[in-house]
C-alpha angles and dihedrals in degrees: 000000000000125000093248090055095051091047090061094054109097116224118253111258119245129235113219109229098208086221108120111240096007095095088052094060090042091053095244107345138292118320113252112250091020124135114222134184117217109193138177143120120287113286097026095112107264095133093048092047093051093046092047090055090048094050091044091054092048090049088058092053101269133118131236141185128207113207119193132193116176099355140114117301117274093241091053091046092051091048090056094044093049090075091062123090096233093058114112119182090195089073091074128130107341099050102024126029132181116208136168122227099176093107091055091047092049095048102034105018122217092339091059090047091049090051090056094048093047091049094050093049093049101042099039096036090218125183094204129040123183123196107194111197109035089159088065091051093050095051109103093008122112121237090251094052091049092050089050090051093052091045093053091046091054091051092051092045091056093047093048095040091237133146113219128207118194113197120202137168092197124132102307093195095057124081103230127198092251091057091070093054105048127085095235144009121207120185126200122197138182107196129185119227105190102295095346128076127202128194120220141178128209130187103215096174133015120164119212099023144044111249124197102276130225132034120319124196120249136194131203117202139134090304092056121238125356120184122207111201113223105262093225091061096039100051108039100143114110117241115269121227102261097158136080130197090256096046109103138164118204117244089218091246110093095198091053092049088054089065091057121080094226093042094247142024118298114271115256090018130130120233127189120201107200126190146114125280115296097018095115105263095135090042091056089048090053090052090052091048094046090061089067121117134188087259091048104032122199134212129196119202110190130181103183109025120056125222096262092054092048092050090052093047092049092049091053088062098044097262111121111196098181096079090048091051091049091053093048094246094116136035124187115208123184124196129186106226093215101051101062142039121250091251091052091051091047092051091049090049096047090046090055090047091053095043094059100023088242116205100175121050130180119192105190109197116018088189086072088073092052091051089052098056130081090195108060091177088070097061099088093050090042094054093044092056094042093051091046092051092049090051089051088054090052093246120154107214133201115187131183127216124186121221125210101234118074096200112028143124092211118100108216109202115180127192092024091285094160091063095048099054135060101220133031127193122186121208121186148146124252131188114239118178095318094322129102115225129193113227132193122201125182103219100174139011115174117222095349135082125242141175109265122208144084114300128194111234123207128191118191141137089302093054129242126342140158111256102193139284121319119225124188141143094225130097101278101129106113118241118194115224130177119247123219111257119222093259105040139022122257116267118259115259114258115256 
């Protein structure tokens, strides 16, 4: 086919799904007149997904019909749907109809079922048709008869300008004959990970476009289904160089800035503050946040300390956050690490960054992301993509990570954190003649110079400040060592 010929072929229109996040992984929505199988075990969300698409299409002025075979009664289905926000009783019966075709299937087989579907598409002029119970239609039919059924359905869908969804709870791990005929195959799953379950959606087949591959997390609540595309597949563009050697953002601690050649951390860079509990990681994050302005807004995402506690902690060190919140310079966002998936947290975070054009971001407790994932092996790739996307949005990030040892000179860096970030600060306690001192060490600053050494760190009613150089004969020089990840042991140190 020549270039001039392909240029004259109009693209197939898309049908918006009205399911948040689904159109993203489909590359723009379902294709109009396409025939798609939605499969999954009972309870995974197929009925809600199909109804949400129907109601969304009706809300945009279209019409839909929901055809059932061996399924729950229509009255019971509507009762269950009525608790969801997308449900609209005004859609009945002109814009959305529920009909049963089991009698026709039982008496006349696939031909009788096809007659019902053809009639509904023609008389109601629907843009979306759902057939709930394809597994019932396929029982007793040969592979050839089922392929003919799908082929005829595709032809009618094109003629009637209708998008068709076929729901089935058949064996999701077996490639059935009908899978080869349809335009797309979407699989829903609800998988148990020890005591926790996680819903996911995967586009196994999608003719005419390249969807975001792999499994994507999914949530069902009072708003229906929300899909959260996997961040590694959604943000694949490498970070652009948005910094210059003179571009600096204050850490909020003047005496710390004085140790850095550009009097601050590089703009659009990512900094990790690592240390055990009580060493001052959250305090340094509050200083960084307190330097926010309406022109350079700040955002604090915390996993373990709520907003009220943070406000109280900041006030005790002379940093009132309430006026900054009132002016729009600061927003405090709290997230339970056990109630959401990592992709859901990332979407919420990036949405908040976009909403206020955030330039300063504090993520207090990177371990919260680890506790939110059922796939620990994803964490390194997840953080790499998240940090790259924040750089592209010109956000300067300060993140905290807690170590296990309270008094130690070993920097434990899980998930390859040191390679993902630009700057690394180490906070720790050290014994000194019966006293316990806080120390700060700058381990790494990418593309900028800094004063190396051990620095005393003081925290008082005026906040955090560097209190001079620490000198001792003991083992206080930090040594970075890898930590075994959950799926493989740490590499042996080089000899």
